[in-house]
SEFIMAR-642255 format. One record per atom (N, C-alpha, C, O): residue number from 1; residue in one letter; atom name; x, z, y. Coordinates in pm, whole numbers. Layout:
BEGIN
ATOM   seq   type   atom     east       up    north
ATOM   NUM      A     CA        X        Z        Y
...
This chain:
BEGIN
ATOM   seq   type   atom     east       up    north
ATOM     1      M      N     -116     1825      169
ATOM     1      M     CA     -177     1890       56
ATOM     1      M      C      -65     1953      -25
ATOM     1      M      O       40     1891      -44
ATOM     2      T      N      -84     2071      -72
ATOM     2      T     CA       13     2138     -159
ATOM     2      T      C      -56     2173     -289
ATOM     2      T      O     -167     2226     -291
ATOM     3      R      N       13     2142     -398
ATOM     3      R     CA      -43     2172     -530
ATOM     3      R      C       69     2234     -614
ATOM     3      R      O      181     2183     -615
ATOM     4      S      N       41     2341     -682
ATOM     4      S     CA      141     2410     -763
ATOM     4      S      C      100     2404     -909
ATOM     4      S      O       -8     2448     -947
ATOM     5      E      N      190     2349     -992
ATOM     5      E     CA      166     2341    -1136
ATOM     5      E      C      297     2366    -1208
ATOM     5      E      O      404     2328    -1159
ATOM     6      F      N      290     2428    -1324
ATOM     6      F     CA      408     2450    -1405
ATOM     6      F      C      380     2401    -1546
ATOM     6      F      O      289     2451    -1612
ATOM     7      R      N      457     2304    -1590
ATOM     7      R     CA      443     2251    -1726
ATOM     7      R      C      582     2219    -1779
ATOM     7      R      O      678     2203    -1703
ATOM     8      Y      N      590     2210    -1909
ATOM     8      Y     CA      717     2176    -1972
ATOM     8      Y      C      697     2049    -2051
ATOM     8      Y      O      592     2029    -2113
ATOM     9      G      N      798     1962    -2052
ATOM     9      G     CA      788     1836    -2123
ATOM     9      G      C      727     1728    -2034
ATOM     9      G      O      704     1749    -1915
ATOM    10      A      N      703     1614    -2095
ATOM    10      A     CA      649     1500    -2020
ATOM    10      A      C      503     1524    -1985
ATOM    10      A      O      427     1582    -2062
ATOM    11      F      N      466     1479    -1867
ATOM    11      F     CA      326     1488    -1827
ATOM    11      F      C      295     1377    -1727
ATOM    11      F      O      386     1313    -1674
ATOM    12      Q      N      169     1356    -1703
ATOM    12      Q     CA      123     1253    -1610
ATOM    12      Q      C       10     1311    -1528
ATOM    12      Q      O      -74     1384    -1581
ATOM    13      R      N        6     1279    -1401
ATOM    13      R     CA     -101     1327    -1313
ATOM    13      R      C     -150     1208    -1231
ATOM    13      R      O      -70     1135    -1172
ATOM    14      I      N     -280     1189    -1227
ATOM    14      I     CA     -341     1084    -1145
ATOM    14      I      C     -425     1153    -1039
ATOM    14      I      O     -512     1234    -1070
ATOM    15      I      N     -398     1119     -913
ATOM    15      I     CA     -469     1180     -801
ATOM    15      I      C     -531     1070     -717
ATOM    15      I      O     -462      977     -675
ATOM    16      S      N     -660     1081     -692
ATOM    16      S     CA     -726      985     -603
ATOM    16      S      C     -693     1023     -459
ATOM    16      S      O     -705     1139     -420
ATOM    17      L      N     -652      925     -381
ATOM    17      L     CA     -617      950     -242
ATOM    17      L      C     -736      916     -153
ATOM    17      L      O     -809      821     -181
ATOM    18      P      N     -755      992      -45
ATOM    18      P     CA     -869      967       43
ATOM    18      P      C     -852      847      135
ATOM    18      P      O     -947      805      201
ATOM    19      A      N     -732      791      141
ATOM    19      A     CA     -707      677      231
ATOM    19      A      C     -612      579      163
ATOM    19      A      O     -544      613       66
ATOM    20      R      N     -608      457      215
ATOM    20      R     CA     -514      357      164
ATOM    20      R      C     -373      393      211
ATOM    20      R      O     -355      450      318
ATOM    21      V      N     -274      358      129
ATOM    21      V     CA     -135      383      165
ATOM    21      V      C      -57      252      166
ATOM    21      V      O      -98      153      106
ATOM    22      K      N       56      254      236
ATOM    22      K     CA      145      138      239
ATOM    22      K      C      232      144      114
ATOM    22      K      O      331      217      109
ATOM    23      N      N      195       67       13
ATOM    23      N     CA      262       74     -117
ATOM    23      N      C      411       45     -109
ATOM    23      N      O      489      101     -186
ATOM    24      D      N      452      -42      -18
ATOM    24      D     CA      593      -79       -8
ATOM    24      D      C      677       27       63
ATOM    24      D      O      799       13       71
ATOM    25      Q      N      614      131      116
ATOM    25      Q     CA      687      236      188
ATOM    25      Q      C      674      374      123
ATOM    25      Q      O      711      475      183
ATOM    26      V      N      623      379        1
ATOM    26      V     CA      608      505      -71
ATOM    26      V      C      745      556     -114
ATOM    26      V      O      827      479     -165
ATOM    27      K      N      770      685      -94
ATOM    27      K     CA      897      746     -134
ATOM    27      K      C      868      873     -213
ATOM    27      K      O      771      944     -187
ATOM    28      A      N      954      900     -311
ATOM    28      A     CA      940     1021     -391
ATOM    28      A      C     1078     1084     -410
ATOM    28      A      O     1178     1014     -424
ATOM    29      E      N     1080     1217     -410
ATOM    29      E     CA     1205     1290     -433
ATOM    29      E      C     1173     1411     -521
ATOM    29      E      O     1079     1485     -493
ATOM    30      Y      N     1251     1429     -625
ATOM    30      Y     CA     1235     1543     -715
ATOM    30      Y      C     1359     1630     -700
ATOM    30      Y      O     1469     1588     -736
ATOM    31      K      N     1342     1750     -648
ATOM    31      K     CA     1456     1837     -622
ATOM    31      K      C     1417     1981     -650
ATOM    31      K      O     1314     2029     -603
ATOM    32      D      N     1500     2050     -725
ATOM    32      D     CA     1477     2192     -758
ATOM    32      D      C     1340     2216     -818
ATOM    32      D      O     1275     2317     -789
ATOM    33      G      N     1295     2124     -903
ATOM    33      G     CA     1167     2140     -971
ATOM    33      G      C     1045     2108     -887
ATOM    33      G      O      932     2134     -929
ATOM    34      I      N     1067     2051     -768
ATOM    34      I     CA      955     2018     -679
ATOM    34      I      C      955     1868     -652
ATOM    34      I      O     1058     1810     -617
ATOM    35      L      N      840     1806     -670
ATOM    35      L     CA      824     1663     -642
ATOM    35      L      C      764     1648     -502
ATOM    35      L      O      654     1696     -475
ATOM    36      H      N      839     1581     -415
ATOM    36      H     CA      793     1553     -279
ATOM    36      H      C      755     1406     -271
ATOM    36      H      O      834     1319     -307
ATOM    37      L      N      634     1378     -224
ATOM    37      L     CA      588     1241     -209
ATOM    37      L      C      564     1212      -61
ATOM    37      L      O      507     1293       11
ATOM    38      H      N      609     1094      -18
ATOM    38      H     CA      583     1047      118
ATOM    38      H      C      496      923      105
ATOM    38      H      O      543      820       57
ATOM    39      L      N      370      933      146
ATOM    39      L     CA      272      825      130
ATOM    39      L      C      216      789      268
ATOM    39      L      O      115      846      310
ATOM    40      P      N      281      695      339
ATOM    40      P     CA      231      661      473
ATOM    40      P      C       96      590      466
ATOM    40      P      O       75      502      382
ATOM    41      K      N        5      631      554
ATOM    41      K     CA     -128      571      557
ATOM    41      K      C     -121      428      609
ATOM    41      K      O      -48      398      703
ATOM    42      A      N     -198      341      546
ATOM    42      A     CA     -211      203      593
ATOM    42      A      C     -313      203      707
ATOM    42      A      O     -404      285      711
ATOM    43      E      N     -295      110      797
ATOM    43      E     CA     -390       98      908
ATOM    43      E      C     -525       52      854
ATOM    43      E      O     -532      -23      757
ATOM    44      A      N     -629       98      918
ATOM    44      A     CA     -764       58      877
ATOM    44      A      C     -780      -93      896
ATOM    44      A      O     -733     -150      995
ATOM    45      E      N     -847     -155      801
ATOM    45      E     CA     -870     -298      813
ATOM    45      E      C     -966     -325      928
ATOM    45      E      O    -1068     -257      943
ATOM    46      K      N     -930     -424     1008
ATOM    46      K     CA    -1016     -460     1120
ATOM    46      K      C    -1122     -558     1073
ATOM    46      K      O    -1099     -640      984
ATOM    47      N      N    -1238     -549     1134
ATOM    47      N     CA    -1345     -641     1100
ATOM    47      N      C    -1310     -781     1148
ATOM    47      N      O    -1259     -799     1258
ATOM    48      K      N    -1337     -880     1064
ATOM    48      K     CA    -1312    -1019     1100
ATOM    48      K      C    -1436    -1076     1169
ATOM    48      K      O    -1549    -1049     1128
ATOM    49      V      N    -1412    -1153     1272
ATOM    49      V     CA    -1521    -1223     1339
ATOM    49      V      C    -1509    -1369     1303
ATOM    49      V      O    -1404    -1431     1324
ATOM    50      V      N    -1615    -1425     1248
ATOM    50      V     CA    -1615    -1565     1208
ATOM    50      V      C    -1720    -1637     1292
ATOM    50      V      O    -1838    -1601     1291
ATOM    51      K      N    -1675    -1738     1366
ATOM    51      K     CA    -1766    -1815     1449
ATOM    51      K      C    -1821    -1930     1367
ATOM    51      K      O    -1746    -2006     1305
ATOM    52      V      N    -1953    -1943     1366
ATOM    52      V     CA    -2019    -2049     1288
ATOM    52      V      C    -2093    -2139     1385
ATOM    52      V      O    -2182    -2095     1458
ATOM    53      N      N    -2056    -2267     1384
ATOM    53      N     CA    -2126    -2366     1468
ATOM    53      N      C    -2243    -2423     1390
ATOM    53      N      O    -2228    -2463     1275
ATOM    54      I      N    -2358    -2426     1454
ATOM    54      I     CA    -2478    -2479     1389
ATOM    54      I      C    -2516    -2610     1457
ATOM    54      I      O    -2532    -2616     1579
ATOM    55      G      N    -2530    -2714     1374
ATOM    55      G     CA    -2583    -2844     1415
ATOM    55      G      C    -2495    -2922     1500
ATOM    55      G      O    -2530    -3033     1540
């Protein structure tokens, strides 16, 4: 995704992501006025199977 914005001074942006990310592997770099974010996708959670014994 590419987004272009120009502002001066402090600002904050909140963006909803369409998928879960690996929070411990997020990287950001600000260079020449451009913020680059690396947000690796987390693997989809697998369904758990629970065996229930009756009686």
